[in-house]
C-alpha positions as CSV (number, residue, x, y, z in Angstrom):
1,M,148.9,145.2,134.2
2,H,148.1,148.7,132.9
3,V,149.8,151.8,134.3
4,S,146.5,152.8,135.9
5,E,146.2,149.5,137.6
6,L,149.7,149.7,138.9
7,R,148.9,153.1,140.4
8,W,145.8,151.8,142.1
9,S,147.8,148.8,143.4
10,S,150.5,151.0,144.9
11,F,147.7,153.1,146.5
12,F,146.1,150.1,148.1
13,V,149.5,148.7,149.3
14,A,150.4,152.1,150.9
15,R,146.9,152.3,152.4
16,S,147.1,148.8,153.9
17,I,150.5,149.6,155.6
18,S,149.3,152.7,157.3
19,M,145.7,151.9,158.1
20,K,144.8,151.5,161.8
21,I,141.8,150.1,163.6
22,T,140.2,152.9,165.7
23,K,137.1,151.3,167.3
24,V,135.3,148.0,167.8
25,T,131.6,148.1,168.6
26,P,129.2,145.3,169.2
27,I,125.7,145.6,167.6
28,L,122.8,143.6,168.8
29,G,119.4,143.2,167.0
30,Q,116.4,140.9,167.0
31,G,117.1,137.7,165.1
32,N,115.6,134.3,164.4
33,I,116.5,131.0,166.1
34,C,119.2,132.4,168.3
35,A,116.9,135.2,169.4
36,S,119.5,137.9,168.8
37,W,121.8,138.7,165.9
38,V,125.3,139.8,167.1
39,F,127.6,141.9,164.9
40,A,131.0,143.5,165.3
41,K,131.5,146.9,163.7
42,V,135.2,147.7,163.2
43,E,136.2,151.2,162.2
44,T,139.5,152.5,160.8
45,D,141.3,155.8,160.6
46,E,140.9,155.7,156.8
47,G,137.1,155.8,157.2
48,I,136.6,152.2,156.1
49,V,134.2,150.3,158.2
50,G,133.9,146.5,158.3
51,Y,131.1,144.3,159.6
52,G,131.4,140.8,161.0
53,E,129.1,138.4,162.8
54,G,129.2,136.2,165.9
55,T,125.6,135.3,166.4
56,R,124.7,132.5,168.8
57,H,122.5,132.0,171.8
58,A,123.1,134.4,174.7
59,G,123.7,137.3,172.3
60,P,124.2,140.0,175.0
61,V,127.0,137.9,176.5
62,I,128.8,137.6,173.2
63,A,128.3,141.4,172.6
64,E,130.1,142.1,175.8
65,A,132.9,139.7,174.9
66,I,133.3,141.6,171.6
67,R,133.6,144.8,173.6
68,W,136.1,143.2,175.9
69,L,138.3,142.0,173.0
70,G,138.3,145.3,171.2
71,P,141.4,146.8,172.8
72,H,143.4,143.8,171.6
73,V,143.1,145.0,168.0
74,V,142.5,148.8,168.3
75,G,145.5,150.8,167.0
76,K,146.7,147.9,164.8
77,N,146.7,147.2,161.1
78,P,143.4,145.4,160.1
79,F,145.3,143.4,157.4
80,D,147.2,141.4,160.1
81,V,144.3,139.0,160.5
82,E,146.3,136.0,161.6
83,A,148.1,138.0,164.3
84,H,144.9,139.4,165.6
85,Y,143.3,136.0,165.8
86,A,146.3,134.7,167.7
87,S,146.2,137.7,170.0
88,M,142.5,137.3,170.8
89,F,142.8,133.5,171.2
90,K,145.7,134.0,173.6
91,A,143.7,136.6,175.6
92,T,140.9,134.1,176.2
93,H,143.3,131.2,177.1
94,Y,141.7,130.6,180.5
95,V,138.1,131.3,179.5
96,W,138.0,129.8,176.0
97,G,134.7,128.5,174.8
98,S,131.7,129.3,172.6
99,V,131.2,132.9,173.8
100,F,134.7,134.1,173.0
101,S,134.9,132.0,169.9
102,C,131.9,133.8,168.5
103,A,133.2,137.2,169.6
104,I,136.5,136.5,167.8
105,S,134.6,135.3,164.7
106,A,132.7,138.6,164.6
107,I,135.8,140.8,164.8
108,E,137.9,138.6,162.5
109,S,135.3,138.5,159.8
110,A,134.9,142.3,160.0
111,L,138.6,142.6,159.2
112,W,138.2,140.6,156.0
113,D,135.4,143.1,155.1
114,I,137.8,145.9,155.6
115,M,140.5,144.3,153.5
116,G,138.1,143.7,150.7
117,K,136.9,147.3,150.7
118,A,140.5,148.7,151.0
119,T,141.7,146.6,148.0
120,G,138.5,147.0,146.0
121,R,138.0,143.2,145.9
122,P,135.3,140.9,147.0
123,V,136.5,138.7,149.9
124,Y,136.2,135.5,147.9
125,E,139.0,136.7,145.6
126,L,141.2,137.3,148.7
127,L,140.5,133.7,149.7
128,G,141.6,132.2,146.5
129,G,138.9,132.9,144.0
130,K,135.8,131.0,142.8
131,V,135.4,127.3,142.6
132,W,131.6,127.6,142.5
133,D,129.5,130.4,141.0
134,G,126.5,129.8,143.3
135,V,126.3,128.3,146.8
136,Q,124.0,125.3,147.0
137,L,121.6,125.6,149.9
138,Y,119.6,123.3,152.1
139,T,116.8,124.2,154.4
140,H,114.4,122.5,156.9
141,I,111.3,120.4,156.8
142,G,109.4,119.2,159.9
143,G,110.9,121.8,162.2
144,G,113.7,124.4,162.1
145,S,113.0,127.4,159.9
146,Q,109.7,125.9,158.8
147,I,108.2,127.0,162.1
148,I,110.4,130.0,162.9
149,R,107.7,132.6,163.0
150,M,105.0,130.4,164.5
151,G,103.8,130.3,168.1
152,V,105.0,127.5,170.4
153,D,101.9,125.4,170.1
154,E,101.4,125.9,166.4
155,G,105.1,125.2,165.7
156,A,105.0,121.9,167.7
157,I,102.0,120.7,165.7
158,V,103.3,121.7,162.3
159,S,106.7,120.1,162.8
160,D,105.0,116.6,162.9
161,D,101.8,117.2,160.9
162,L,101.8,115.2,157.7
163,G,99.7,117.7,155.8
164,A,102.1,120.6,156.7
165,I,105.1,118.5,155.8
166,R,103.5,117.6,152.4
167,E,102.9,121.3,151.7
168,R,106.4,122.2,152.8
169,A,107.9,119.6,150.5
170,Q,106.0,121.0,147.5
171,D,107.2,124.5,148.3
172,L,110.8,123.4,148.5
173,L,110.6,121.5,145.3
174,T,109.2,124.6,143.6
175,G,112.0,126.7,145.1
176,G,114.6,124.5,143.6
177,F,116.1,123.2,146.8
178,T,118.0,119.9,146.5
179,G,118.5,119.2,150.2
180,V,116.5,119.3,153.4
181,K,117.1,118.6,157.0
182,T,114.7,117.3,159.6
183,F,114.5,116.5,163.3
184,Q,113.0,114.1,165.8
185,A,109.2,113.6,166.0
186,G,108.0,115.4,169.1
187,R,111.1,117.5,169.4
188,Y,109.1,120.7,169.8
189,N,106.8,119.4,172.5
190,I,107.1,121.0,175.9
191,T,105.6,118.3,178.1
192,A,107.9,117.2,180.9
193,N,107.0,113.5,180.5
194,N,108.1,113.1,176.9
195,S,111.8,112.0,176.7
196,A,112.2,113.4,173.2
197,G,110.6,116.7,174.0
198,L,112.8,119.6,173.2
199,G,115.5,117.3,171.8
200,D,118.8,119.1,172.7
201,F,117.3,120.6,175.8
202,W,116.4,117.4,177.5
203,P,118.9,116.5,180.3
204,N,119.4,112.8,179.7
205,M,119.3,113.0,175.9
206,H,117.2,109.8,175.8
207,M,114.6,108.8,173.2
208,H,111.9,106.2,174.0
209,R,111.2,103.5,171.5
210,S,107.9,105.1,170.6
211,D,109.6,108.4,169.8
212,I,112.2,106.6,167.7
213,Q,109.5,104.8,165.7
214,A,107.5,108.0,165.2
215,T,110.7,109.7,164.0
216,A,111.3,106.9,161.4
217,R,107.7,107.2,160.2
218,K,108.2,111.0,159.8
219,V,111.4,110.6,157.8
220,G,109.8,107.9,155.7
221,F,106.9,110.2,154.9
222,I,109.3,113.1,154.0
223,R,111.2,110.7,151.6
224,E,107.9,109.9,149.9
225,Q,107.1,113.6,149.5
226,V,110.5,114.8,148.2
227,G,111.3,111.8,146.0
228,D,114.8,110.6,145.2
229,N,116.2,113.8,143.8
230,I,116.3,115.7,147.1
231,E,118.8,114.7,149.8
232,I,117.6,114.3,153.4
233,A,119.8,115.0,156.4
234,F,118.8,114.3,160.0
235,D,119.9,116.4,163.0
236,A,119.8,114.6,166.4
237,H,121.5,117.4,168.4
238,G,123.4,114.9,170.6
239,L,121.7,111.9,172.0
240,N,123.0,109.4,174.5
241,A,124.8,106.5,173.0
242,V,122.0,104.0,173.3
243,S,119.4,106.3,171.7
244,A,121.8,107.4,169.0
245,L,122.3,103.8,167.9
246,R,118.7,102.7,168.1
247,L,117.6,105.8,166.1
248,A,120.3,105.1,163.5
249,K,119.1,101.6,162.9
250,A,115.5,102.9,162.5
251,L,116.7,105.6,159.9
252,E,119.0,103.5,157.8
253,P,116.4,102.4,155.3
254,F,115.9,106.0,154.1
255,D,119.4,106.6,152.6
256,L,120.1,109.8,154.5
257,L,122.8,112.3,153.4
258,W,124.0,112.5,156.9
259,Y,123.2,111.8,160.6
260,E,124.2,115.1,162.4
261,E,125.5,115.1,165.9
262,P,124.2,111.7,166.9
263,V,126.1,112.0,170.2
264,H,127.7,114.9,172.0
265,P,130.6,116.3,169.8
266,F,133.2,115.8,172.6
267,N,132.1,112.2,173.3
268,L,134.6,110.8,170.8
269,S,134.6,107.2,172.1
270,A,130.8,107.0,171.7
271,L,131.1,108.6,168.2
272,K,133.7,106.0,167.1
273,Q,131.5,103.1,168.4
274,L,128.4,104.5,166.7
275,R,130.2,105.0,163.3
276,S,131.3,101.4,163.3
277,Q,127.7,100.2,163.8
278,T,125.7,102.3,161.3
279,S,125.7,102.8,157.5
280,I,124.5,106.4,157.7
281,P,127.2,109.0,157.1
282,I,128.1,110.9,160.2
283,A,128.2,114.7,160.2
284,M,130.1,116.7,163.0
285,S,130.0,119.3,164.4
286,E,128.5,122.8,164.6
287,R,129.5,123.1,168.3
288,L,133.3,122.8,167.8
289,H,135.6,125.7,167.9
290,A,138.9,126.3,166.0
291,S,140.8,124.0,163.7
292,T,142.5,122.2,166.6
293,E,139.2,120.8,167.9
294,F,138.1,119.8,164.4
295,A,141.4,118.0,163.9
296,E,140.8,115.8,166.9
297,V,137.4,114.8,165.6
298,I,138.8,114.1,162.1
299,D,141.4,111.9,163.7
300,T,138.8,109.6,165.1
301,D,138.0,108.4,161.5
302,A,134.4,108.5,162.6
303,V,133.2,111.5,160.6
304,D,132.0,111.4,157.0
305,V,130.9,115.1,156.6
306,L,132.6,117.9,158.4
307,M,130.2,120.7,159.6
308,A,131.5,124.1,160.6
309,D,129.8,127.3,161.6
310,V,131.8,130.3,160.5
311,Q,130.2,132.6,163.2
312,W,131.0,130.0,165.9
313,C,134.3,128.4,165.1
314,G,136.6,131.4,165.0
315,G,135.9,133.1,161.7
316,V,137.0,133.1,158.1
317,G,140.6,131.9,158.6
318,Q,139.7,129.1,160.9
319,T,137.0,127.9,158.5
320,K,139.4,127.8,155.6
321,K,141.9,125.8,157.8
322,I,139.1,123.4,158.9
323,A,138.1,122.9,155.3
324,A,141.7,122.2,154.3
325,L,142.0,119.6,157.0
326,A,138.8,117.9,155.7
327,E,140.1,118.1,152.1
328,S,143.2,116.2,153.2
329,R,141.0,113.3,154.3
330,Y,138.7,113.5,151.2
331,L,135.9,114.8,153.5
332,P,133.1,117.1,152.2
333,V,132.4,120.3,154.2
334,T,128.9,121.6,154.9
335,L,128.4,125.0,156.6
336,H,126.0,125.3,159.5
337,N,124.1,128.7,159.3
338,C,121.2,129.6,161.4
339,N,122.3,133.3,161.8
340,S,121.6,136.6,160.0
341,P,121.6,137.4,156.3
342,L,125.1,138.9,156.7
343,A,126.2,135.5,158.0
344,S,124.8,133.9,154.9
345,V,126.8,136.2,152.7
346,I,130.0,135.7,154.7
347,N,129.6,131.9,154.5
348,A,128.9,132.1,150.8
349,H,132.1,133.9,150.1
350,I,134.0,131.2,151.9
351,A,132.0,128.3,150.4
352,M,132.7,129.6,146.8
353,T,136.4,129.0,147.4
354,L,136.2,125.5,148.8
355,P,136.8,122.5,146.4
356,N,135.2,120.1,148.9
357,F,132.2,122.3,149.7
358,L,128.9,120.3,149.8
359,N,126.1,122.7,150.8
360,M,125.1,125.4,153.3
361,E,122.2,125.7,155.7
362,F,119.7,128.4,155.0
363,M,116.9,129.9,157.0
364,D,113.8,129.7,154.8
365,P,111.6,131.3,155.8
366,D,113.3,133.9,158.0
367,V,112.1,136.8,160.0
368,P,110.2,139.3,157.9
369,W,112.9,142.0,158.4
370,R,115.7,139.8,157.1
371,D,116.5,141.9,154.0
372,E,115.8,145.2,155.7
373,I,118.9,145.0,157.9
374,I,121.4,144.6,155.0
375,S,122.2,147.2,152.3
376,E,120.8,144.9,149.5
377,P,118.6,141.8,149.7
378,L,120.0,138.3,149.4
379,N,120.1,136.9,145.9
380,V,118.6,133.4,146.1
381,R,117.6,131.6,143.0
382,D,116.8,127.9,142.4
383,G,118.1,126.8,145.7
384,H,121.4,128.7,145.4
385,L,122.8,131.9,147.0
386,Y,124.8,134.2,144.8
387,V,127.0,137.1,146.0
388,S,128.0,140.2,144.2
389,D,131.5,141.2,143.1
390,K,131.4,144.4,145.2
391,P,134.3,145.0,147.6
392,G,134.3,143.2,150.9
393,W,131.2,141.2,151.7
394,G,129.3,143.3,149.2
395,V,126.7,144.2,151.8
396,D,126.7,146.3,155.0
397,I,124.5,146.3,158.0
398,D,121.9,149.0,157.9
399,E,122.2,150.1,161.5
400,E,119.1,152.4,161.3
401,A,117.0,149.5,160.0
402,L,118.4,147.1,162.6
403,A,117.6,149.6,165.4
404,R,113.9,149.2,164.5
405,Y,114.1,145.6,165.7
406,P,115.8,145.8,169.1
407,Y,116.7,142.5,170.9
408,N,113.9,141.1,172.9
409,R,114.7,137.8,174.6
410,E,111.0,136.9,175.0
411,M,110.5,137.0,171.2
412,S,112.5,133.8,170.8
413,A,110.4,130.7,170.4
414,Y,113.2,128.6,172.0
415,E,113.3,130.9,175.0
416,E,109.5,130.7,175.4
417,R,109.6,126.9,175.1
418,D,112.3,126.7,177.7
419,Q,110.2,128.9,180.1
420,R,107.0,126.9,179.5
421,L,108.9,123.6,180.2
422,R,110.1,125.0,183.5
423,E,106.6,126.0,184.4
424,S,105.2,122.6,183.5
425,Q,107.7,121.0,185.9
426,Q,106.8,123.2,188.9
């Protein structure tokens, strides 16, 4: 190490010891599937600002949770991330769940941004360095991001229209994607009489035989369009045990990469039973929080692919622990990611350091203002996301740009579908 490097190192060490968090502020903006994007802005007495994310449905509630948690870290050293996670986790002991897990994720990931900026290092170097240069992405066909900016009726049609699926497949092949995910036929319908309508919103999580057969035809058509070089994953969003098994049997001929959340993530007995009865690899679970919950699912020996959402499960440190648990069982890890472009960057920094990383979900297309709200656009090439070697996350939230897109609950297609379903039942 050169003398100049030693001086800089000593400077960074002294700075990290004395630095204090002065303020935690939630920031809310209009997003994509979750309607809102939720960020935490963490400020320090050294002038370094970190940004993290806790986007999920019910964004204003998460934002208030971020505000409530702020006093637990203000006045403390931002480098003590493990201590801060433990403190916030303990503070939510009696109200633990998705809202506070997302709020903690937002604050915790902002602390990693501060550490990177204070040390002049990209976060991936603080997490152990690169295993991968680029982060392999997968996106959606027959639903999901394919219909993100469409109206309710148009989106419902396009999700099952063979012509639209054919065009989508060609676009994805041209874009270099090597993985796609799809969903039930009729999932985006809003009619009260269709048991598969709205998929994860339907109370009894049941699929009629006709819906199962329609879904199998849809997946078979997708396989014909993308060929053998693109992996296909299927997301059930948690069916009842009977429907999950019947759907699995219908989908087995298509050699799927995974069958995601076939049953509810906390229904471990049903999960174990299903895993013993199907040849499709099982992926679980975006809806879990903290490494302890993931450990319970891993211990069932009923999971083949572990899926974590950095913005939902507790943040950077928890995701690294979850990935290590998976690695100890030779399980690959995929990152769920239906959040903002900052989330994509945060996830990519983590993914680059994971030996057992498989791929990451990516919203393509996204809202038109996606790249406006970060300090530089996402670098996506040939189905991969690349991050810079700038300190921290390498990007900041452009708060002025985000302010041009204030949160509007009614702009979410999911909220509109939910409202129209209620109206159809009245």
